[in-house]
SEBAMAR-665310 format. One record per residue: x, y, z of N, C-alpha, C in turn. Coordinates in steps of 0.1 Angstrom, whole numbers, plus 5000, padded with zeros to 4 digits. Atoms other than C-alpha are relative to their C-alpha. Layout:
! SEBAMAR-665310
XYZXYZXYZ
...
! end
This chain:
! SEBAMAR-665310
501249954993536651294878499249905007
500750114994534850974884500749945012
499250054989537650844905500150095012
500049904989537751164925498749995008
501350014993534051124934500049885008
500150124992534450764944501050005012
499150004989537350854966499650105011
500549904990535351124985499049935009
500850074991533850975016498650065002
501249934998531151235019499049974988
500950045012529851164983499549865001
500350145001529950794986499149955012
500850044989528450755021498850085003
501149914996526051045023499350064988
500749935011525251244991499449914990
500550095010525050974965498949915004
501150084995523050724985498750075003
501249924997520650994997499350034987
500649975012520051104961499449884993
500550125006519650744949498749965007
501250044993517050674976498950104997
501049905003515251004969499449994987
500550005014514950954932499049884998
500850115001513150624937498550045000
501449964999509950814945499350024986
500549995014509550874907499649874994
500450135006509150504901498649965005
501350044995505950494921498950104994
501049915004502550654915500250145006
500749995013501750914902500950014988
499049985010504950924882500249884991
499950135007505350554872501249994991
498850025008508850584859500849885005
499450134995509750224867501549984996
498650025005512950234846501050065010
499149944991514550444873500749905009
499550104991514950144895501049904993
499050085007516949964868501450075000
498749934998519650234875500350015015
499849984986519150284912500649885007
499650124993519449924924501449954996
498750055004522449824903501150095005
499049904994524350144914500149975015
500050034986523350064950500849875003
499350134999524649704946501550024998
498649985003527949824930500750085012
499349914990528650094957500249925013
499850084988528149844985501349924999
498850085003530849624970501250095000
498949915000533049924964500450055014
499749964986532750045000500749895008
499450124993533549695013501549994996
498750025005536649674991501050125003
499149894999537950024994500150075014
500049934987537150115030501349995008
498850024993540349975044501150094995
498949925005542550185021499650154999
500449865002540550505014499450065013
500649964988538450525046500649945012
499350084989541050385070499550035014
500449964986539750575100498649945004
501350054997536350405097499949854995
500150145004535750025097498949994989
500950005012533949915065498649965004
501450034996530949765084499250125005
500649874995530250105100499750084987
500249935012530550255065498749944993
501250065006527950005052498850045007
501249964992525550095080499750144997
500349865003525950465073499450014986
500450005014525550405035498549964999
501350065000522350195041499050105006
500849904993520950455065499750124992
500149885009521550745041499149974989
500850045011519950555012498549995005
501350014994516950465034499350135003
500549874996516550815047499550084987
500549945012516350945011498849944994
501250075005513950675001498750035007
501249984992511550735029499650155001
500249864999511951115032499250054988
500749965012510951164996498849924997
501150085003508550874994498850025009
501249994991506350935025500050135008
500049874993506951295034498650065002
501449954999503251365028499349965013
500650044987502451185061499950125009
499949884991503451515078498850094998
501249915003500451685062498949985010
501050034991498251505087500250085013
499849924988499851715115499650144999
500349855002498652045100498650035004
501549984997494951995110499850035015
500249974986495552045147501250085004
498949914997497652335159501049945010
499250064990498952125188501149914995
499150105006500651885164501150074991
499149935010502352145141501550005005
498750004995505352155164500849874998
499450145002505951785157500549984986
499750035014506351825120501549994997
498550025003510151885119500549875006
499550134993510651585143499549884992
500550115008508351355123500649994987
499450005013509851455090501449945000
498750064998513251345103500049865006
500050124992512551075128499449884993
500750125007510050855108500949954989
499250065010512250825077501349945006
498750054994515350775100499849865006
500350134994513650495119499849894989
500250105011512450325087501249964992
498850035008515850355071500849895006
499350114994517050095096499849874993
500350125008515449835074501049984989
499050005010517949925047501449985007
498750004994520949985070500449875006
499750134994520749665089500149894990
499950095010520149465058501350014992
498749985007523149615040501249975009
498950034991525249575071500249855000
499950144999524449205072500549934987
499650065013524749115035501250064993
498949935007527349375024501349925000
498650074999530449175036500149884990
500050135008529348875014499950034985
500249975014528749064981501250024992
499049985010530949054951499450024987
500549985014530649134914499849874993
500450135007528948804904498549985002
501450025000525548674898499449955013
500550054987525148484931499850115010
500149884991525648814949498750084997
501349945003522648954930498949935007
501050084994520648664944499950045015
499949974986521848744980499450145002
500449874999521249114975498550014999
501450005002517749064962499249935012
500650074989516948814990500050095012
499949914989518149065016499050115000
501049895001516049355004498649955001
501450054999512949144999499649955013
500350054986513148985033499950125009
500149874992513649335048498650064998
501449955003510449445030498949915007
500950094993508649135044499950035015
500049974986509749205079499350145003
500649874998508749575076498549994999
501550025002505249455065499449935012
500650084990504849235095500350045015
499649984986506649355127499250135005
500749894994505049605151498650004994
501350005006501849715133500149974985
499750025014503449665099499850124991
500149895009504049915071500549964986
499650045013504149755037499850104989
500249895010504250085018501250014990
499049985010506150144986501049884999
499150115004507549794981500450024986
499549985014509549774949499049964990
501050065009506749574933499050114996
501049905003504449874935500450104989
499649925011506450054909499549954986
500750065012504649824883498550025001
501549994998501149934894499350044987
500649965013500650084859500049894990
499850115010501649764841499049885003
501150104996498349564845500349864995
499750145005499449274822501149945008
498850064994502849224839499649965014
500350044985501349214875498949905001
501050114999498748944867500649885007
499350114994501348704880499850005015
500349984986500448844915499149895005
501150094995497448614917500649865003
499350134998499848314915501150005011
498850004991502848424934499850075013
500249924988501548674959500950134999
499249875001502949024966501449995003
498650004996506148934984500949924991
499350085010507248674958500250094988
499949915011506548924931501050125003
499049904995508549184951501449964998
498650065001511548954952500449994985
499750015014511248894915500350144994
499949875005510949264908501450065004
498749964995514049344929501149944991
499050085008516049074910500150064986
500049955014515049214876500650145000
499549864999515849574887501550005002
498549994997519349484899500849934990
499350075010520249264870500950084991
499049925008521849544849501350025007
498749994993524549534875501149914993
499050095007526149264853500950094991
499149915008527549564833501350025007
498849984992530049594862500949875001
499350134999531049224860501149984989
499050045009534049084843499649894991
500650105009532148904816500250044986
500049975014532248874779498850084996
501249915005530049114759498949914996
501150095004528048814746499249955012
500750044987527348704782499150115005
500849894995526149044791498850024991
501149985010523949074760499049895003
500950124997522448724769499250035012
500749974987521648844804498950104998
501049915003519749144791498949944992
501050075008517948924766499249925009
500850084990516948704796499050085007
500949904993515449004814498850034991
501149965009513449094783499149884998
500850125001512248734780499149985012
500950014988510948734816498950094999
501149905001509049054810499049964990
500950045011507648924778499149895004
500850114994506548604795498950055009
501049954991504748794822498950074992
501049925008503149024796499049904993
500950095007501848734775499149935009
500950074991500548544805498950105005
501049904995498848864818499050044990
500949975010497348954785499049894997
500950125002495948604781499050005011
500950014988494448614817498950114998
500949895001492848954810499049974989
500950035011491348844776499049895004
500850114996490048524791499050055010
500949954990488548714820498850074994
501149935007486448934796498949904996
500950115004484848614783499349945012
500550074988484348464818498950095006
500949914994482648784831498650014993
501349995008479948774804499049895004
500950114996478548444818499650005015
500449994986478348564854498650055001
501449974999474648574862499750105012
500349924988474648724897500850145000
499449875001475249104897499450095010
500549904991474849404920500350144994
499849865005474349764910500650085011
499349934990476849974929500250144995
499749865003477150354930501050055010
498949954991480350504944499950155000
500249854998480150854958501350065006
498849934995483051094963499550155002
500549864998481851424979501050115001
499049904999485151604982499850105011
500249914989484451745016501450045006
498849954993487151955034500149925013
499750074988488751775063499950105012
500249904990487451965093499649935014
500350044986487151915131498850085005
501049934992484252005154498850044992
501249975008481351995130498850015009
501250004992477952095144498949934992
501150075007474551955135499650064987
500349945013473852205108501049964989
498950045010477152125091499949854996
500250145003476451755093498849984991
501250005008473051805079500350044986
499649955013474552005050500849894993
499250115007476951725043499149894995
500950115003474251465044499150044987
500849955012472151675019500849984987
499150005012475151694995500249854996
499750145003475851314998498849944993
501350055006472151234990499950064986
500149935013472251484961500949934990
499150065009475351334946499749854997
500350155001474050974952498949984989
501150005010470951054930499349865001
500750134999468950764944498849994992
501250035008466350604921499349885007
500750104991463850414943499749874992
500450125007463050164915501249914997
498850085003466650054910500749955013
499450064988468149814936501550044999
498749955001471449974945500750005014
499149984988474349964970500850124998
499249875001475650314976501249995009
498750004992479250344988500550145002
499549874996480150655007501449995006
498650024994483750725020500050005015
499749994986485250715054500150155004
499749874995485351025075499150114997
500949895005482351215060499350065012
500749954988480751255095501050025011
498949974991483851385112499650025015
500349984986483651345150498749955005
501450054996480051205149500049845001
500250144999479150855160498749964994
501250055005476450635146498850055008
501149974990474350705177499650154998
500249855001474651085171499250024987
500649985013473451045135498549954999
501450045000470150885144499050114999
500849885001468751235146499750044986
500349975015468951255108499449894993
500450125007467450915100498850034991
501149975009464351075085500550044986
499549965013466551215057500349874991
499850125007467350855048498749944995
501350065003463750725048499350084989
500649915010462651025027500649994986
499349995012465250985000500449864994
499750135005466050614998498949905000
501150095001463950314989500349875008
499950134993463349965003501149914994
498950085007465849814978501350074999
498749934999468650054987500749975013
499150024989471549995010501150114999
499049895000474050265020501249965009
498850044993477650175031500850135002
499149884997479850435048500849985013
499150004988482450495075499550095011
500549924989481450615110500649955013
499550054987482650595146498849935007
501050084994480750335166500449975015
499850024985480350325204499949865004
500150134994481050005222499950015015
500149974986479650035257500649885008
499450114993480849685267501550025003
498649984998484449765261500450145003
499849864997484050135269501050074991
499149945010485550255237499350024987
500649975013484950355201500849934989
499450065011485550175169500050094988
500149945013486350315135499449894991
500850115005483650125117499650034985
500649995013482250055083498649935002
501350054998478450005084499250004987
500950005011475749915059498650025007
501349974994472350075067498949994989
501149995009468850055051499450145000
500649865001466550345044499550055014
500549964986465350335081501250035009
498749974993469050395091500349895011
499750124992469050045107501349944995
498850075004472449875107499749864995
500250135006472249575084501349915002
498750064998475949485086501050105005
498949914996479049635103501349935002
498650054999482749585104500950115008
499249914992485249735129501549984995
498750005005488649835116501049935009
499150084993491449595126501450065000
498649945002494649765113499950155002
500149864997494750105130501350074997
498949925003497150375120500750055013
499349954988499850435147500050155001
500149864997499450785162498850074993
501249955007496650845137498749965007
501250054994494050625152500249935014
499650044986495850495183501350055004
498749954995498650615205500849895006
499250104993501350365212500550045013
499549964987502450355248499150115006
501049894997499250555255500150055014
500049964986499450545293501250105003
498849914997502950715292499950124992
499949885008502650945262498850105002
501249914997499151075272500450095011
499649924988500751205304500850134996
499249895004503051435284499250084989
500949925008500051575264499849954986
500250055013500151355233498749934999
501250085003497051205217500049964985
500150045014496051045184499650124992
500249895009495851275154498550024997
501449995003492251205146499250065012
500849934989489451375166499849915012
500150074988489051275202501349975007
498850034993491551185228500449865002
499750144998491250815234500349934987
499750085012492650555209498749924996
501150095005490150365188500349865005
499950144998489450005197500349934987
499650085012490849745173499049894998
500950115002488449505157500849875000
499350124998489349145165499949904989
500250115010487848915139499650064987
500349955014487748975102498849914995
501150075005484348875090499450074987
500649945012482948935055498650045003
501449954999479649125052499249934989
500750085010477248885035498550055000
501449965002473949015021499549944987
500550075012472048784997501249944993
498950065008474548704969501350085002
498849924999477048974979500849955012
499150044990479948854999501250105001
499149885000481949175008501249985010
498849994992485549185021500150155003
499949864997485549525039501450045004
498749944997488749735041499950155002
500249854997488850075058501450064998
498849915003491450315044501349924999
498750054999494950205054500149854999
500050155000493849835056500349944986
499950055013494049805018501549974997
498650035003497849795020500549875005
499650134994497849465039499549894992
500450125008497849165016499549895009
500450114991497348935046498550005003
501449994998493749065050499349934988
500550075012493148935014500149855002
499750144999494748605022499149935010
500850064989492648545053498550014997
501449975002489348645037499249884996
500950115004486348425031500249954986
499750065014486848185002499050044990
501149975009483548294987499950154998
500049865003484448664986499850034986
500249965014483048824954500150154998
499949855001483549194962500850065011
499249934990486149404980499550155000
500449864999485049744993501050075009
499049934992487649995005499550155000
500349864998486550335020501150075006
498849934995489050605027499750155002
500049854998489550965039501450044996
498649965005492551085018500250155002
499849864997492051445029501250035009
498949994992494751385054501350034993
498849995008497351375026500250144993
499949875007496551725012500349984985
499650005014497851814978501449944998
498750075001500551554977499949874992
500050125007501451224961499449885008
500550104992499951034990498849934995
501250075005496450964975500349914988
499750095011498050824944500749875004
499350124994500350594963499049915007
501050084992497450484985499149924990
500950065009495250414955500649884993
499350105008497850204937499949865007
500050134993497649934964498749934997
501350065003493949874955500149914988
499950075012494949754921500649865003
499350134997497249484936499049915008
500950084992494549364961498949944991
501150055009491949324933500649874993
499450115007494349094914500349885009
499750114991495448894944498749925004
501250064996491848824954499249954988
500850035012490548804918498650035001
501449944998487549014927500050144997
500249865002486149344918500350085013
499849914988487249624941499450134998
500749875000485149924949500750095010
499349914991486950224963499350145000
500649874998485250534977500950085009
499149924992487650804989499650155000
500349854999486951165001501450074997
498749935004489651384984501149914996
499150095005491251084970499549954987
500450065012490850854940498949905003
501150104999487450674939500049924987
499950085013487250384914499249875001
500550145002485650064902501149934993
498950085005488449814896499649864998
500550135002487749484880501049905006
499350104993489149154892501449974994
498750005006492249194869500850135002
499349884997493249524883499850124990
500349905010491849724854499050105006
500949894995490350064863498950024990
501149995009486850054848499550155000
500549864999485650394861500750065012
499349934989487250654884499650145001
500149854996486850994901501450045005
498749964996490151174904500050085013
499849924988491551364934499350134998
500849885000489351664943498850004991
501150015009486651544919498849955008
501250054993483151524934499049944990
501050065009480451304919499849855003
500250144998479450944915500349924987
499850095011480250644893499249885003
500950114998477950354888500349894990
499850115008478250004875499249885006
500650134996476449664876501249905001
498850084997479249454892499749854999
500150145000479549084883500549945013
499650064988479648884915500749874998
499250125003482348644905500749945012
499350074989483448384931501149924993
498950075006486848264922500949935011
499150084991489047994939501450044997
498649965004492048144921500450135006
499649884993493248384947501349965008
498850024992496548424965499749975015
500550044986496248244999501150015010
498949994990499748265015501350054993
498749955005503348365011501049884998
499250125001504648015005501050014988
499149985012506048094970501250095003
499049914996507948384985501149935008
499050074991509748165011500749894992
499350105009510447894984501150074992
499049925008512148154962501150055009
499049954991513948304992501049895003
499150114996515247975003500949954988
499350045012516247884967501250104997
499049905002518148214963501249985010
499050024989520048164996500849874998
499450145002520647794989501150014988
499149985011522247884955501250085003
498949924996524348154970501049925009
499150074990525647944999500849894993
499350115005526547634979500950044988
499149965011527947814949501250075006
498949934993530048034972501049905007
499250104993531247724991500949934990
499250075011532347554958501150094995
499049915004534147874948501250005010
498950014990536047854981500949884998
499250125002537147504974500850014988
! end
């Protein structure tokens, strides 16, 4: 039976890789079944070698490199179709975009699958059932993930490392290694059970599994020690700020009028429960004033002065007009009770098609526009500057920006608080908000700073500098959470991807010279 399946070209090149790619979605949030990848990647590794060896005899009509490309594409299509299908929900808010849903559902995963198919096409011919091939395979997948995170606008979503978002102790190593090095290590560990297919003694296979367990145990012990030590360190931090995170759970709607905006503002103030005697930073989400610019909201400034005090600051997302550049920014601003802007930040990493239209001059002529309200693309912020108010040194991240570890690496060395605001209503009742939230845990650990997240129809939370969720509001939950945040300045943060490239070079070096000696 098993041999019959392996001899069937349709099963091997299309059905099995598609199912393998699709099932990986259960390893990420909200399912967190990480163990799935210990089956998926070893089987993927084995099948690549099987296709290479058997193509000439079983699939004579098709060259094996073409088979490898098809295999990689099918796996990638399953991986992305199941993993990010929720993106299509954003096309349901505008009738003119609904016709694009079938195309987007197929074309986006198909395009992204090229990162798998090209990688497997390149490394596939060199793989065999031995340990050095595991190193090459892991190197190829991790480099592919790195390139995906960097080219064009970058899309570092659902890297294999994110399947450990639930294991806070294990991922403490992120602060030392960085995301991409940890991703390489994760892939290596996931694919290690492939040794079961090797021609090794039972004792050697047992030793290999013992080694995997030792690595996980080492990570856990290190992480547990770091977390326990951090609890002691936080007790002696003197500088603190009282932060109140608000999640209003507004419906995502276009074309709001003044009465509807006023109603929203009343609800936000009510949920915020401002107490004029307590110095507080209120954090509201992105997108709460849909379609309105800061200039339009000046009409409601009296509502701020009536309800907030002199020692209150309100942070939220809003569109901001730039007359000089004749455009609009998606901005994060901090205002006082007089509705005067104290600090502002303009989003740098814009969502393709969501906030800007690639090849706008051409595509706009055929009737396309960005998905968010308005026709013109948002302007992109040029310089990342922290928002500094007294002792607070804030790294601002708007929505999608939280997935980019490079923004953490480039941040001010004295950063002591990360604030991420988001509008997760675009994702509907899907797994999208959970996947989006999981990235925040990683950014907090990399920066070694508390992270505040306010999301409308998403997960709002206060996450400490070790990635532990202190307080949270779940999807569809309206309310507020409050905490006095220790403003810990730490020099222990991930600053670059150097360790990733050292590991990558080491893997390839070992593969090349070991293979060369085998040849001799």
